[in-house]
C-alpha positions in Angstrom: 25.4 -9.6 -7.4 26.1 -9.3 -11.1 24.3 -6.9 -13.4 22.1 -9.6 -14.9 20.8 -10.6 -11.5 20.3 -7.0 -10.5 18.4 -6.2 -13.7 16.2 -9.3 -13.4 15.5 -8.4 -9.8 14.4 -4.9 -10.7 12.3 -6.2 -13.6 10.6 -8.8 -11.4 9.9 -6.1 -8.8 8.4 -3.9 -11.5 6.2 -6.7 -12.9 5.1 -7.6 -9.4 4.2 -4.0 -8.5 2.2 -3.6 -11.8 0.3 -6.9 -11.2 -0.6 -5.9 -7.6 -1.7 -2.4 -8.7 -3.7 -3.6 -11.7 -5.2 -6.8 -10.4 -4.8 -7.7 -6.8 -5.7 -4.3 -5.2 -8.7 -3.4 -7.4 -10.2 -6.9 -7.4 -9.8 -7.7 -3.7 -10.5 -4.1 -2.6 -8.2 -4.6 0.4 -8.2 -1.0 1.4 -11.6 0.0 0.2 -13.2 0.2 3.6 -12.3 0.8 7.2 -12.3 -2.9 8.2 -9.8 -3.6 5.4 -7.5 -0.7 6.0 -7.5 -1.3 9.8 -6.3 -4.9 9.1 -3.4 -3.5 7.1 -2.5 -0.6 9.4 -2.2 -3.1 12.3 1.1 -4.2 10.6 2.6 -0.7 10.7 5.2 -0.4 13.4 5.1 3.5 13.5 1.8 4.5 15.1 2.2 8.1 13.8 2.3 6.8 10.2 -0.7 4.6 10.9 -2.7 7.4 12.5 -1.9 9.9 9.7 -3.2 7.4 7.1 -6.2 6.4 9.2 -7.2 10.0 9.6 -6.7 10.8 5.9 -8.7 7.7 4.8 -11.5 8.4 7.2 -11.9 12.0 5.8 -11.9 10.6 2.2 -14.2 7.6 2.9 -16.7 7.2 0.0 -14.7 9.5 -2.3 -13.1 6.7 -4.3 -14.9 3.9 -6.0 -14.5 0.7 -8.0 -11.4 -0.6 -6.1 -9.4 2.5 -7.1 -9.4 3.4 -3.4 -7.3 0.4 -2.7 -4.7 1.3 -5.3 -4.5 4.9 -4.3 -4.4 4.1 -0.6 -1.7 1.5 -1.2 0.4 4.1 -3.0 -0.2 6.5 0.0 0.8 3.8 2.4 4.0 3.1 0.6 4.9 6.8 0.4 4.2 7.3 4.1 6.3 4.3 5.1 9.2 5.5 2.8 9.0 9.0 4.1 9.1 7.9 7.7 11.5 5.1 7.3 9.0 2.9 9.1 9.1 -0.8 9.2 6.3 -3.3 9.1 5.9 -5.4 12.2 7.4 -8.9 11.9 
């Protein structure tokens, strides 16, 4: 991989992340309620990670509004997966 390809890949990844955070998650409210987050947590291979997030989100239910909950919860999900080195189910 050359530098130009690497740089473009990182740029595309950054644009994608920003688009998801600013448009997709707030508008679709994917993680705004228990039904939504359960459908996402079903794809987490590491049950400990899924359970930590489930417990945290249940405690915080109703605290976040206007789709912000989906953005914040997605960030928490990514951090937990990175921390644990977990993989998504295929």
